[in-house]
Each structure stands twice: as structure tokens, then as C-alpha cells.
C-alpha angles and dihedrals in degrees: 000000000000122000129229124278126216115235099190144358091267093073100260107153140174131215128189119227096356093174089070089072118074127225096022116149136159130209124231119172147129139224092256091075107271110135117179137168125203133196122202087262093046098258120135126084146261130225145155095210144331093295100038112063115161092192128028111284115255134202123196094273091051089064089080100020098052122082092190112105145134097279135181117194131203118195102198115198112243094006109060136234126331130181116222087209095047094247103128124113090242095051091046090051090051095047094112097037124106091239095054119129114283111237137186126185122206120184142169138170106325097347139086131192125187123190116199124189123193113193090183093058097028092231136122128198127197113191122186122190129188144141116235112244091226130092091279114116098215143109120217128213117187114196118194117187121197131184100231094170134080100253133066114266122216105204136184105199120204130175115211117188117163113225119214102174105182147065125317086233089070094066089093100001108081096327092161096037092054090052086063087066091061121116110188126191136176121221130182094275103033153310127316127200117198112170116205096222141005122233112198142108090304090064128240109331138163109268116253101181130078121200132197153162119216137178149180136165116261089254093054104263114154124225117270095216148338147239102207098165124069094208093056094043099053094037127204109323093005131115140199088270094048107025118179091218088066102031101050103014094217096117109095123235120233124224136228113299096035116141131193132172136206103021138104107272130233131193091220110165123174122196132202117289110261138194115217118197118210110297091006118134138205126190129207125193120210124188120192121183161114136277142174088231140011091251094050093048094048092048092051093046094047091052089069099040098101134075094245094046097052094042090051091048091048094051092044091050093052092048092048095054093041090058090049091056098066100156117087134163129213116191142132088281101070097173090050089053091053092044088055089055087064091044090055088053094055098075087057089054091050092053089053102039097029110202095317142056103065119099098259091040094069096147135083125029101261132283129083134275128243093264091050094056091062102035093050087055088063090069092041090056088055098043110023112011094168109109094012092110092061091043092053093049092047092050091058089068086079092068118104124216089248091061097255123106145222114275100192107077121195129222095255125074110270093010116136126174130215121244100224097176111053143017097260128228120270119218109203094209096057093095096061100060101062090055095048091051095044091049090052089051090052092048092049097043107025088228098140090157091072083086089071097050113110136228140163128267123239119251130191134132094289115099142146089054093301098313100102143025125237102234091187095062117101127196092231089063088069130226101293126097111251134205123238087264090058098252121137108252125226128192134182122270087246090055091052091053092045091054091049092051102036095049088050091048090061097037095089137151131220094292092050095250123122112279117255093219111168094353140292127237086317101073091193093067088084106127102072101072097136105043105006120119131189110217088173096063094034085066091052092048087052094053091045090055090054093048092045087056089054091052090050089053087054089054088050091054088052089058101266099130094167134039122213114227137173109270090238092067093070092087090057093054096070106137110197129125093217090055091051090054094046108086096186093049091050090052091049091051090052092048093051091049094049091049089055090052098039097106115352132355132222096251089221120133132216123201117221128189112260091223092050093048093048091050091047092055092045091053091052093046093048091048091054091050094049093044092055093043092054098044113026108045106109135187119197132211091269091058098252120135135201141136124283105235105191151025119214131221090273089061094249129135107253102210134066133052118343137172088263096049141273115339116203131157125199097214096070091051094049095057095038087058097039092048094049088240087125110067119221096269090048091052088057091051092047090052090051092049093047090049090051101045109019109029119099115162090191091071102033106281133284120038121213093239145345121261107279090189090212137098095235103198087169092065117029152319090257089084089063089062119090109266111263093033129106114317093354104081103316122134093262104200097208095057093038090056092046087052089055090047092052092049092050091049090055094048098257093129099157091051091046091050090051090058094050095040092052091050093046095047092052096045090048093050097088093188088063107028098034093203136114118253116303140061121292127211090254145345115238127224091267092053098254117139111235137194092020127199103006103080136119086224089082094061092047092046093052090047092048097047094047102038102029110022093038091024094218105146145137125258111191088323099315121109113249128193119206106153121196097179118145119228093254090061093065116089128237089280089052092248134126123181147182131202113213146142119249128165087000090297125119108231137185106203113197124187113204118200104180095165091054093233124173124237109282092034101064130069134179114281103175145341126226125193112200089344093307121115110251104235098194091063113106120182095196116116112258122186110243118239125186110277094012115150111200145062115343121203107307095331122113124242135190111200115238093234089059092050091049090054089065122096107270094206098068138048118257127211118226113191116195111193117207126205 
């Protein structure tokens, strides 16, 4: 099996015989709602949401089980039938034969092209698929047929695209009954499906969506007839891969104006018989899509049914997405640079698809989760920071007064929906992500005053941190917290984050760590609600409290001597060591606070000294760090040491030696390192332990945990998974990348690079990973990449490579350089660069390492902007103070005001010389 080969720096790649690899699929979509997936033989599906599937929904197993696909048939006189997509029974039977069709896939951002050559039939097809980036809700499929033999070919061409036209729920819930709702009509350019009603979880409603498949030749020829009904097209005993309408030709076409009701629909479109001389070509344009009406859909489809129109749309689409992807790397590892181009694309896919709607992601009904809202913003802050401020502020309206958050997220920015049926699950880690993202925004922009912007709090029946319902709340009151006077209450963004962190600080279990509750980042740790504790995320909350204190000191230096807070927060600001040590008292404080916020709040404000508040938070953060250091550092019988990261529902520490072997989890180590809970010597020991127990280069690096060899029903469902799969011992990309990030932050650059390089090398080894370029959610025990494209790992990987590996990052709005590149990452000219946007300026940052020094040996000598020495740069060591904008330690800094003085219409070169 050969791997793929990159064709340019923009990620375009080619792959021979892609259909010989199972489970491959490719995403094409737009921001207007079209979400499609494509296999090398044009299987997959298309949808605009859970209830509007154009084609039948597919999961990963359907990719090889399902005969339904976007097909294009050629009945060749004297030779037989041939599928231009490879989806005929004969071609499938010959898949492993020497005389099979020769195929080559070429793909780039949001487009796929497959070339198929049949020596037996003397014909070649080239099929290009894409979704226009515009408002149009369509998918295009361009089929070019070429006579690649030596004899004339007499061909009857027929497109055959099954139309589903309803909710994914109807796959096994009234599949046949819902087909009775179908009203199918043929028009001059294709087939339209307009169901009368929809049957799904919303009840029985009048249908609002029209579906269709349309086609013309590139020179404007209309179809000669149609097959609008699946049953008629495949014939008795036939199938989509051996349809009687194609094989024996005795099933009559219908003409324009034909109507049929109550059957499964097919976009069957036959074109005029053609004769192709050797090397002659003929192109067919297919448009598949959605409309609010028949007229609208036909108009949109027809606008693409010409050679010029589709070529213009294709070029425009490629340009649009290329401009969106404005971060590129240029190092001595060229394939890694191109791979990162695909990684930078993945957060865009996640914003469009959410966490559903690709074949492996066959759960949920679209949209993103709370964690996703914030982590996807990380990539946005790197690539397209415009508008992120408003997005951040709006997202905070999902926070409840008890520190939990809404879990049902609406389609519109800042829209959160009440769960009126059940007390919803509480994830204990949800409070940490808004702070991390907001801090990054402040560092990139210098906009510290965002902390004082105000927004509402979310209100629904859930209260008391998910343990009770507020029986006094009524839906008509809306989803904002109200005061006792009935006014909607607003608090600062800082207040929102304080509530998230302070309520968690007091929400402790019997070992004085924050309770695990429904789970943390690892959703599969979901069976320890009563006694489980997450030491891992307690450490991160502690570091966040310290950093929040630093930001408050920056506000103080800006002249904000006092911070307004809701009166109810006073009880959470108790600052006493004895209280911190007293588990019962902490729980009582939390209970009293939550009772005050159960229904309505006073609306009164208190004003607290910024210095006092910063010190309060620092004391709490330092206490957490010390508490973990004193209680959770473990050394096993083999002499390896690391931090215990969890307690289970039996109240026992999860990690260490056990009768079934060593138990170690990566998550606890990541956040012990990232939070500075682990001191430098401990970081070294953690690295050694992780290398011993978790590292496996055969599957991409660091596994999430060792094999516990136990079905731990007192901890989580993950232990029911086979070891090496998903959360139970797979290389879970997200946590592996965060491990690298933590190591880089602490100055362990070589070790951090090892993590990323192992993951990259495995993912890029197609023979092992069997995925297209990019980073998957995880790598299974057999080495296959799984749940590709839609993973938070991509945002963290982009963040880590740019801000830690390359060390290009914001510091209160200024641009700071702190490279951690290893010598092997510089090219033959001893340069390594990154293209990015900062302060609304397009920059090419180049590090120059003429003395070929390794990381740890080099430091910054000078900075040049557009070949002129930057005079404001000062390499002297200056002690950092909160809010300081200038040179830090031996790192280089360009002041924001100097960047903003540059012409915004052109790219600027920043050369950072190392010595």
C-alpha cells in the first residue's frame, strides 16, 4: 500500500487506489449549512441537519455495507455497463484483481477529484466534487468521460443518485411510512423530491425543505429522460450496484412533468447517447441540493449547470478557503508543514459540522458542546481574530449562577436552550476552558478591559450544581437570571469566571479535590458521580485562579482599583487556611451560596479591592497546588513516580501499583505539569514514567492510560471499551497534544517535540493510520486513525505549534518571540518560518539560526522588520510585572503600536536572528 503524496504547500495531495483502504471519507461543506461526506467511490451522505438529509445517513460501517452512492453509469454498446465511480457489481468483484480499474484520488481543501481508468472498456472518468462556498445550498459533481482506448465508444450515460429527503431518525423509525409522504416530480433538468410532512422528534409537521438532483452537459444539453423511483430503477432482484434499468435497458424512462407519490426517490437522469472517438471527452454537470421551494432550488441548481459557472464556482471556492487558512509554516520538515495546513483547517470543519455528521461521528444531532465553543475559539484567535471578542462575551451567557453551564447550545451565537425534562449532567472541567480562551484573547489583543464587559447568566430549572430543580422557575420568564425585582441581571465577564472557579474550589470530595461529578474532559469517566474526584483538573483550576489574580493586578495597574461583584459572591471569598482544609465547611459554604442563587438573586453589588481579590485568588490557587503536591505524588515498586489524577466512586486513588499491574493515566500528568504543580524535577520523573508505561511509537506515541484489566464500574464506561480503543488506552490526540503543550510551557522542548513528532509521523504514515492528512480524535490499537477531522486536538495542536514550538505569541497585545525549535526543524539555510496574522497585520516571521545551535543554546540577537533593524528591541533582562508590555527575559518583543504603524495591505517580513 502506497501512501499519499503532497502536490503543493496548500495541502493538495494524491493517493493511488484509494478504494483499497476501508473507512476513508472526505468532508466537503460550506457555511450556509451543507455538510457532505465523500468516499473514494462517492458514497457518504449530505445533510443540513439532523432532520434534513439529502442522501441516506451513513455511519462508518455503512461505508462498505451500503450500496447507495452518487453513481454515474455508462452503458457501452458491445461491452456492457461500467460505473464511473466504481460502484458496479462487476467492478466491486474485480477490486482485488490485477486487471481492476486504475484509480487516483486528488484532493484539497473542500474538494475531491477521482480519476478512474478502465483498460477493459477503454474509458476514463474524472469526477470532481465540491460544495460552493457561497450561500447556495448545493453540492456539485462534475463527471468527465474520456475515450482512452483505440476504438469508438457508443455510450448511454445515466446519473443515479438516491434521494432520502428526511430525518436521520427515520432510518429505522418508520422508514417505509415516511416514504409514503414523498411527492416526486421530474422537471426539464432533473428530479425533485418534496415530502408532504416530516415525521421526527418534533412531531408531525408540514415539510419545509425541497430536495433535488439536476444535470446538464457542459455544453448545455438537457437530459433525455429520468428514473425518479428507486423501485423501478433497480428492478426486481436488482440493486444500486446492478440496476436492471442500466443492465438490460428494458425499463422505460419517464419525461419532464412526470409525478409519482409514495415511493423512495431517485435522482436518475439519463443523457443523450454519445459516440466518443479515441481521446474525445464529454463532461456532465450534476447539482444536488436543498431549497425552500421548487422554484428556488431549480434556480440555484441551474446557475451552476454550465462549464463556465462550475469552473468559476470551483476557483472561487478554493480561493475563499485558502484565504481563511492564513497560518502556514516553513521549516526543514516540509511534509510536517503541509500536514499542519490540514490541521489548521480542522477547526473550521468543527465549527460547521459540530461534533456530528461525519461517518464516525454518528452520535448527537449536530451542534457543539460547551467545551467545543471555547476550544474552537483558540484556533479562531490564531487565524481570524476579528469578531472573537463578541463571540467570547456572548458565550458567557451560558454560565449559571451556580457555576455550571447550559449544555444545549442553539444555532445562533450566544444562544443556549433550557433542558426542561431532566436534571442535566454536570462536567466538572467546564469552568476551566472559558478562562483559558479569554486569557489567550487578552494576551493576543491587549484588551484587558474585556474582563469588565457584562453579560447575562443562564437560567433554567437546573440549580444547586445539578442536584436539584428550581420549581419556581417558569419558561415564560426566559433564560436569564433575574433579580428579586424581576430585572434581568448582568455581571462582568470576570464575575462569570470567578463564579465558575470559586464554586468549583468549594465543590470538593472526601480528599479535598474537586468532585468529578458527571465527568471531566474525559467523558467516559462517568460512573463516579458520588465519590469521584478529579485531581487532574483541580490542579488546572488552581493555576487558573493564580493567573486570574495576575489579570486582576493588570486591571489594577490600568486604574481599576475595585471590582464590582454580585453581593452573593461574598461568601465564596472567605480567605482562611483552616477553611481550605475543612472539607465539610467548604461544602457548607458552597451549599449556602447555591441556596442564595437557586431562584432569583438580590441584584445588589459589592465592590472589592482589586489587590485584595487578586491576593485571595492567589491564596486559593497556591493552596490547591500545595495540597496536591503533599498528597498525590506517588512512587511505585519499580521506582517510577508521577501524580495520581483521580479518585473513583469507592473513594480510592486510581493510579499506582495494583494486583493487575501498573495503573497510570496521562491526564493527571498533563495538568500537573501545565499548572506548575509538578516542580522541575518532578516533570523529569513524569516524563520517564510516561515513556515507560504510556509511550508506544507503533501507534503514534502516548496512550491515555495503561491497561487496568478491570471493568471499573466505580469509575467510568471507558473500562468497558476494548483496551487500546477510544478513551481506554488509545493514543487520544487531544490529550497527547496538551501533554506536548505542557512540556513546551515548562521548557521541555525536545520532549514536547517528541510527542508531536510521534503523532505526526504515525498519522502521516498512510500504511499504518489509513487516514487522509490531518489529526484524528484517536489512534486505535491497530494503528488506524479514527473519528477524523472533528477533534479539539486540532485547535490545541495549532496553538502549540505556533505559540510554543515557534514561540510566536501575544503578551498583553505585543508580539513576543520565544522559539523552542530544535535544530532539526531548521531548513538547509538554517531558517524556520511562520505566516500569520497579528494585530491585523500579515506577517512572515523567520527565525535565522546561522550558528546551527540547538534549543537551549541559542538566544535572540536581533529583530529586523522588512530588513530594517527594529530599534525598540532590547535584549536586556527586565523583570516581568503584571500588565507589562515590553521585552521579557531574553525573549524578543515587538510593541503593538509599532506593528499597527505598518501598512495593513501588504505582508511584512520579521527576521529574528538567533545567536
